[in-house]
C-alpha positions as CSV (number, residue, x, y, z in Angstrom):
1,M,79.0,59.8,94.2
2,T,78.2,60.0,97.9
3,T,80.9,58.6,100.2
4,R,80.0,56.5,103.2
5,L,81.0,59.3,105.5
6,E,78.8,61.8,103.7
7,E,75.9,59.4,103.8
8,L,76.3,58.9,107.6
9,A,76.3,62.6,108.0
10,L,73.0,62.9,106.3
11,R,71.4,59.9,108.1
12,V,71.6,61.7,111.5
13,L,69.7,64.8,110.2
14,L,66.0,65.6,110.5
15,P,65.5,69.0,108.8
16,S,62.4,70.7,107.3
17,F,61.7,72.4,104.1
18,R,59.3,75.3,103.3
19,G,55.8,74.7,101.9
20,P,53.3,71.9,101.4
21,S,55.2,70.0,98.7
22,L,58.7,68.4,98.4
23,P,61.0,71.1,96.9
24,G,63.6,70.5,94.3
25,G,66.9,69.3,95.8
26,W,65.2,67.5,98.7
27,A,64.6,64.3,96.8
28,D,68.3,64.2,96.1
29,L,69.1,64.6,99.8
30,L,66.7,61.8,100.7
31,G,68.1,59.6,98.0
32,E,71.6,60.1,99.3
33,G,70.6,59.0,102.8
34,L,68.9,61.9,104.6
35,G,67.5,60.6,107.9
36,G,64.1,62.1,107.3
37,V,62.1,65.3,107.6
38,C,60.1,67.0,110.3
39,L,56.8,68.7,109.3
40,F,56.0,72.1,110.6
41,G,53.3,74.7,110.1
42,S,54.2,75.8,106.6
43,N,54.2,72.2,105.4
44,L,50.6,71.7,106.4
45,T,47.4,73.0,104.8
46,G,44.8,71.8,107.4
47,R,43.8,68.9,105.1
48,V,44.7,65.5,106.3
49,E,44.9,64.2,102.7
50,D,47.5,66.7,101.9
51,V,49.6,65.5,104.8
52,A,49.3,61.9,103.5
53,G,50.4,63.1,100.1
54,L,53.4,64.9,101.3
55,V,54.5,62.0,103.4
56,A,54.1,59.7,100.4
57,A,56.3,62.1,98.4
58,V,59.0,61.9,101.0
59,R,58.8,58.1,101.1
60,G,58.9,58.0,97.4
61,A,62.3,59.6,97.5
62,R,63.5,57.3,100.4
63,A,61.3,54.5,101.5
64,D,62.8,54.3,105.0
65,A,63.0,58.0,105.8
66,L,61.6,59.1,109.1
67,V,58.8,61.7,109.1
68,G,58.4,63.5,112.4
69,I,55.9,66.1,113.6
70,D,54.9,68.0,116.8
71,E,51.5,66.6,117.7
72,E,51.0,66.8,121.4
73,G,47.2,67.2,121.5
74,G,45.5,70.2,123.1
75,D,47.2,73.5,122.2
76,V,49.9,71.9,120.1
77,T,48.4,70.4,117.0
78,R,49.7,70.4,113.4
79,L,47.1,68.0,111.9
80,H,44.2,70.1,113.3
81,V,45.6,73.6,113.0
82,A,42.4,74.8,111.3
83,D,39.9,73.7,114.0
84,G,41.7,72.5,117.1
85,S,42.8,69.1,118.5
86,P,40.1,66.4,119.1
87,V,41.9,65.3,122.3
88,L,42.6,67.2,125.6
89,G,46.0,68.6,126.1
90,A,48.5,67.6,128.8
91,A,47.5,70.0,131.5
92,A,43.8,69.1,131.2
93,L,44.7,65.4,131.3
94,G,46.9,65.8,134.3
95,A,44.1,67.6,136.1
96,V,41.6,64.9,135.4
97,D,44.2,62.4,136.5
98,D,42.7,59.3,134.8
99,L,45.6,57.3,133.3
100,S,43.3,55.4,131.0
101,L,42.0,58.7,129.6
102,T,45.6,59.9,129.0
103,E,46.6,56.6,127.4
104,A,43.5,56.9,125.1
105,A,44.6,60.5,124.2
106,G,48.0,59.2,123.1
107,G,46.3,56.4,121.2
108,V,44.1,58.8,119.2
109,V,47.1,60.9,118.3
110,G,49.0,57.8,117.3
111,A,46.2,56.4,115.2
112,E,45.9,59.7,113.3
113,L,49.6,60.0,112.7
114,A,49.9,56.3,111.6
115,A,47.1,56.8,109.2
116,V,49.0,59.4,107.2
117,G,52.3,57.6,107.5
118,I,54.1,59.7,110.2
119,D,56.2,57.5,112.4
120,L,57.9,59.9,114.9
121,D,55.9,62.2,117.2
122,L,57.9,64.9,119.0
123,G,56.0,64.4,122.2
124,P,54.8,64.0,124.9
125,V,56.2,66.8,127.1
126,A,57.8,65.6,130.3
127,D,58.6,69.0,131.7
128,V,57.2,69.8,135.2
129,N,55.7,73.2,134.9
130,S,56.9,74.4,138.3
131,N,57.2,78.0,137.2
132,A,53.9,79.6,136.4
133,A,55.7,82.3,134.4
134,N,57.1,79.8,132.0
135,P,56.5,81.2,128.5
136,V,56.9,78.1,126.4
137,I,55.8,75.0,128.4
138,G,52.6,75.9,130.4
139,T,49.6,73.8,129.3
140,R,51.9,71.5,127.4
141,S,52.9,70.0,130.7
142,F,50.8,67.5,132.6
143,G,51.2,69.6,135.7
144,S,53.4,71.1,138.4
145,S,54.0,67.8,140.3
146,A,56.7,65.4,139.2
147,G,54.7,62.4,140.2
148,V,51.6,63.4,138.2
149,V,53.7,64.3,135.2
150,G,55.7,61.1,135.3
151,R,52.5,58.9,135.5
152,H,50.8,60.7,132.6
153,V,53.9,60.9,130.4
154,A,54.2,57.1,130.7
155,A,50.5,56.6,129.9
156,W,50.4,58.9,127.0
157,L,53.5,57.5,125.3
158,T,52.2,54.0,125.8
159,G,49.0,54.9,124.0
160,L,50.9,56.6,121.2
161,Q,53.4,53.8,120.7
162,A,50.7,51.1,120.8
163,Q,49.7,52.6,117.4
164,G,53.2,52.0,116.0
165,V,54.4,55.7,116.2
166,A,57.6,56.3,118.1
167,A,57.4,58.8,121.0
168,C,60.1,61.5,121.5
169,V,59.7,62.6,125.1
170,K,60.9,66.2,125.7
171,H,62.7,68.5,126.8
172,F,65.5,66.8,128.7
173,P,66.6,67.4,131.4
174,G,63.5,69.6,132.0
175,H,62.4,73.0,130.7
176,G,59.7,73.6,133.3
177,D,61.5,75.8,135.8
178,T,62.3,78.6,133.4
179,A,61.0,82.1,132.7
180,Q,62.6,82.3,129.3
181,D,61.9,80.6,125.9
182,S,64.9,78.7,124.5
183,H,63.6,79.6,121.0
184,L,64.7,83.2,121.8
185,A,67.3,83.0,124.6
186,L,69.4,80.5,126.6
187,P,67.5,79.8,129.8
188,V,69.2,78.6,133.0
189,V,67.7,76.2,135.5
190,E,69.4,77.1,138.8
191,A,68.1,74.1,140.9
192,E,70.4,72.0,143.0
193,R,71.1,68.4,141.8
194,S,68.9,67.0,144.6
195,V,66.0,69.1,143.3
196,L,66.6,68.0,139.7
197,D,66.6,64.4,140.8
198,G,63.3,64.7,142.6
199,R,61.5,66.9,140.1
200,E,62.9,67.3,136.6
201,L,64.4,63.9,136.1
202,L,61.5,61.7,137.5
203,P,59.2,62.0,134.5
204,F,62.0,61.1,132.2
205,L,62.8,58.1,134.2
206,A,59.1,57.1,134.0
207,A,59.3,57.6,130.2
208,V,62.5,55.4,130.0
209,E,60.8,52.7,132.0
210,A,57.7,52.9,129.8
211,G,59.8,52.2,126.7
212,A,60.1,55.6,125.0
213,A,61.7,55.2,121.6
214,A,63.4,58.6,121.8
215,V,64.1,61.6,124.1
216,M,64.6,65.2,123.0
217,T,67.2,67.5,124.5
218,S,66.6,71.1,125.6
219,H,68.7,74.2,124.9
220,I,69.0,75.1,128.6
221,V,72.0,75.4,131.0
222,V,71.8,73.3,134.2
223,P,74.7,74.5,136.3
224,A,74.3,71.7,138.9
225,I,75.4,69.3,136.1
226,D,77.3,71.4,133.6
227,P,77.8,75.1,134.4
228,T,78.8,76.0,130.8
229,L,77.1,74.2,128.0
230,P,73.4,73.8,127.1
231,A,72.1,70.3,127.6
232,T,72.1,69.6,123.8
233,F,75.9,70.1,123.7
234,S,76.7,68.7,127.2
235,R,78.1,65.3,127.5
236,P,77.7,65.4,131.3
237,V,74.0,66.2,131.0
238,L,73.4,63.5,128.3
239,S,75.3,61.0,130.4
240,V,72.7,61.5,133.1
241,L,70.1,60.2,130.6
242,R,72.3,57.4,129.4
243,D,74.0,56.2,132.6
244,D,71.8,57.4,135.5
245,L,68.4,56.8,133.8
246,G,69.5,53.9,131.7
247,F,68.1,55.2,128.3
248,S,69.4,53.2,125.3
249,G,67.2,54.7,122.5
250,A,67.7,57.7,120.3
251,I,68.6,61.1,121.7
252,V,67.1,63.8,119.5
253,S,68.2,67.4,119.6
254,D,65.6,70.2,119.8
255,A,65.7,72.4,116.7
256,L,69.2,73.7,116.2
257,D,68.0,77.0,114.7
258,M,66.8,78.1,118.1
259,A,68.7,80.9,119.8
260,G,69.6,78.7,122.8
261,A,71.5,76.4,120.4
262,S,73.0,78.4,117.5
263,A,72.8,82.1,118.2
264,E,76.5,82.3,119.1
265,R,77.9,79.5,116.9
266,G,75.7,78.9,113.9
267,I,73.7,75.8,112.9
268,P,76.5,73.7,111.3
269,E,78.8,74.0,114.4
270,A,75.8,73.3,116.7
271,A,75.3,70.1,114.8
272,V,78.8,69.0,115.3
273,L,78.8,69.8,119.0
274,A,75.4,68.0,119.5
275,L,76.7,64.8,117.9
276,A,79.9,64.9,119.9
277,A,77.9,65.3,123.1
278,G,75.8,62.2,122.4
279,C,72.8,63.4,120.3
280,D,71.8,60.9,117.6
281,L,69.3,62.7,115.5
282,L,69.4,66.4,114.8
283,C,66.4,68.6,114.3
284,I,67.4,71.6,112.2
285,G,64.2,73.7,112.4
286,P,61.4,74.7,110.0
287,D,61.5,76.3,106.6
288,K,65.1,75.6,105.7
289,D,66.8,75.4,102.3
290,A,68.6,72.3,101.0
291,S,71.8,74.4,100.9
292,L,71.8,74.6,104.7
293,V,71.5,70.8,105.0
294,R,74.5,70.5,102.7
295,E,76.4,72.9,105.0
296,V,75.6,70.8,108.0
297,Q,76.5,67.7,106.2
298,A,79.9,69.2,105.2
299,A,80.5,70.4,108.7
300,V,79.9,67.0,110.2
301,V,82.2,65.3,107.6
302,A,84.9,67.9,108.2
303,A,84.7,67.4,112.0
304,V,85.3,63.6,111.5
305,R,88.2,64.2,109.2
306,E,89.7,66.7,111.6
307,G,89.4,64.4,114.5
308,R,86.9,66.6,116.4
309,L,84.1,64.0,116.0
310,P,84.9,60.3,116.2
311,E,83.6,58.4,113.3
312,A,82.5,55.7,115.7
313,R,80.2,58.3,117.4
314,L,78.6,59.1,114.0
315,V,78.1,55.4,113.2
316,E,76.5,54.8,116.6
317,A,74.2,57.7,116.1
318,A,73.1,56.5,112.7
319,A,72.4,53.0,114.1
320,R,70.1,54.5,116.8
321,V,68.3,56.5,114.1
322,G,67.8,53.3,112.2
323,A,66.3,51.7,115.3
324,V,63.6,54.4,115.4
325,R,62.9,53.7,111.8
326,R,62.3,50.1,112.6
327,F,60.1,50.9,115.6
328,R,56.8,51.1,113.7
329,G,56.9,47.8,112.0
330,S,57.9,45.9,115.1
331,A,55.2,47.6,117.2
332,L,52.5,46.8,114.7
333,E,53.6,43.2,114.4
334,R,53.5,42.9,118.2
335,L,50.2,44.7,119.0
336,A,48.1,45.6,116.0
337,P,45.7,47.6,118.3
338,Q,42.4,49.4,117.6
339,P,42.4,53.1,118.2
340,P,40.2,54.5,120.9
341,D,37.1,56.6,120.3
342,A,37.9,60.4,120.5
343,S,34.4,61.1,121.8
344,I,35.4,60.1,125.3
345,F,37.1,63.5,125.8
346,T,34.0,65.7,125.6
347,D,32.6,64.6,129.0
348,A,36.1,64.5,130.6
349,A,36.9,68.1,129.6
350,R,34.6,69.6,132.2
351,Q,36.4,67.7,134.9
352,A,39.7,69.5,134.1
353,F,38.2,72.9,134.6
354,L,39.1,75.1,137.6
355,V,36.0,77.3,138.2
356,E,36.5,80.2,140.6
357,G,33.4,82.0,141.9
358,E,29.8,81.7,140.8
359,L,28.8,82.4,137.3
360,G,26.2,85.1,137.1
361,D,23.4,85.7,134.6
362,L,25.2,85.7,131.2
363,R,22.2,86.2,129.0
364,G,23.1,88.5,126.2
365,A,26.9,88.4,127.1
366,R,29.2,89.1,124.2
367,V,32.4,87.1,123.8
368,V,35.6,89.3,123.8
369,S,39.1,87.9,123.2
370,I,42.2,89.8,124.3
371,G,44.9,88.9,121.8
372,T,48.4,88.0,123.1
373,P,51.3,86.5,121.3
374,A,51.1,82.8,120.6
375,N,53.6,80.5,122.3
376,I,56.1,79.8,119.6
377,A,55.8,76.0,120.1
378,V,52.0,76.3,119.9
379,G,52.0,78.6,116.8
380,E,49.2,80.6,115.4
381,G,45.9,78.8,115.3
382,P,42.4,78.8,116.8
383,W,41.9,79.2,120.5
384,G,38.8,79.8,122.5
385,L,35.3,80.4,121.3
386,E,34.7,82.6,118.2
387,P,34.7,86.1,119.6
388,D,32.3,88.9,118.9
389,L,35.1,91.4,119.5
390,L,38.9,91.0,119.4
391,L,40.9,93.5,121.6
392,A,44.6,94.2,121.9
393,P,46.0,94.2,125.5
394,G,45.3,97.5,127.2
395,E,42.3,98.4,125.1
396,P,39.2,99.2,127.2
397,L,36.4,96.6,127.5
398,P,32.9,97.4,126.3
399,E,30.0,97.8,128.7
400,G,27.6,95.1,129.6
401,P,28.0,91.4,130.5
402,L,31.0,89.8,128.8
403,V,32.7,86.5,128.4
404,V,36.4,87.7,128.3
405,Q,38.8,85.1,126.8
406,V,42.6,85.3,127.7
407,R,45.7,83.1,127.5
408,D,48.2,83.2,130.3
409,A,46.8,86.5,131.6
410,H,49.1,86.5,134.6
411,R,52.1,87.0,132.3
412,Y,50.8,90.2,130.8
413,P,50.3,93.2,133.2
414,D,48.3,95.2,130.6
415,V,45.9,92.3,130.4
416,T,45.5,92.0,134.2
417,D,45.0,95.8,134.3
418,T,42.2,95.5,131.9
419,L,40.6,92.6,133.8
420,A,40.7,94.7,137.0
421,G,38.0,96.9,135.6
422,L,35.6,94.0,134.9
423,R,32.5,93.5,137.0
424,A,30.1,90.6,137.5
425,P,28.1,89.0,135.9
426,S,30.9,89.0,133.4
427,V,33.2,86.0,133.4
428,V,36.9,85.4,132.4
429,V,37.8,82.2,130.5
430,E,41.5,81.5,130.9
431,W,42.6,79.2,128.1
432,G,46.2,79.1,129.2
433,W,48.0,78.1,132.5
434,P,45.8,78.9,135.5
435,G,48.2,81.5,137.0
436,P,47.4,83.9,139.9
437,R,44.7,86.5,139.6
438,T,47.0,89.4,140.3
439,G,45.3,92.7,140.5
440,W,41.7,91.5,139.9
441,R,41.2,88.8,142.6
442,E,38.7,91.0,144.5
443,S,36.6,92.0,141.5
444,G,34.0,89.4,142.2
445,V,34.3,88.2,138.6
446,A,34.2,84.4,138.1
447,R,37.0,82.7,136.2
448,I,37.0,79.4,134.2
449,C,40.4,77.9,133.8
450,T,40.3,75.3,131.0
451,R,44.0,74.3,131.1
452,G,44.4,74.6,127.4
453,F,42.4,74.7,124.2
454,S,40.9,71.7,122.3
455,R,37.6,71.0,120.6
456,P,36.4,69.0,123.7
457,A,37.3,71.9,126.0
458,A,35.5,74.4,123.8
459,A,32.4,72.2,123.8
460,A,32.6,72.0,127.6
461,V,32.9,75.8,128.0
462,V,29.8,76.3,125.8
463,R,27.9,73.9,128.0
464,L,29.0,75.6,131.2
465,L,28.2,79.1,129.9
466,G,24.9,77.8,128.7
467,E,24.0,76.8,132.2
468,A,24.4,80.5,133.1
469,G,22.0,81.6,130.4
470,W,24.6,82.4,127.6
471,T,23.5,81.5,124.1
472,R,24.8,82.2,120.6
């Protein structure tokens, strides 16, 4: 029989299993009190009805279990991994700078998630992408200005939560000024506290004031606040969120299987440290076995019994998780809104584009994609137009007019070297962050910066290329 302490230890966990159906052992975990599950790529087939069926299976094991997902729109989509998101991503929305459009984007995402029973969205991103070399934020950010990011974070989460889906704003205290990916390393943000206050923290304050249900931590070190521990394990950093910004909702950890969290200490110990620092709900990461969840549960129980983790802290965390569970019902009772029409994004997509130079005659141009590694947070999925030819970085381009598609070209010297040999009337379509044109600025080749991939952005690119004579 599960003890009260063992049940509490499960209530604060949000792990994920492998595959598109609920595996054996997970129904038992849910029945004993598991806080919920987070859906990742391996859990999704690209069919919305399969998502709804999986969520129903989770809720069949525990009616009040949370089901979370990363659905940011634009580049980061789980529901539309097969064909791309129907809404513009954050960078494009920030460039258009129409708050009603951004709120509508959050509303479309919220309506889709609510329709399949998902009640916690791990978004929007409140990071200010102040470092163009950032390998993990990029187009997931609303921009490089704290004011723009703050306004649009508030608008997007308002639209999402109006549909009864809780927003989890991320990655506190700000992952934008890094050149490393915390999935793979432990980044350090060296900014002074005054810079953090005026840049990193402003969008999170806007999110708190807009009523965000949850905030996610980042596995980064911020020496101006805590020179030693990553934010997820740092009471001083999380106290900034609680005390300085006045946040009273649930603090959610980023996935504890990431190198920035557990490479040196293991996931069970990372879970204990995160709870002790002030996290309430612990993401464990994708494709985990039930046995790991049991290990984390045992580590939390042992930490309480050994006096390393106050039981009152665990009780407090479980209560905050419960408040997120109750968010959907209270929101629907209060608002019962109608979702916006996703078609509004097609016309807006073109406004987000940065077009450098004049497009030449593209009649007969072939589409070439230069493949680069996918951002881990984005994952593998469609991007850009269907290519006639796929090249690896460094491979020579064919002759003739070309539409060359890249993602974050400025971060890959072998890609920029390849682009240096391109000549007009060819055009480069940059589907990532619009970084500097190092090494090929003087080529005379036009560049279209879309600020991220989505179905509306793809349609707008087709329209723009068509004006230059390109057809398929």
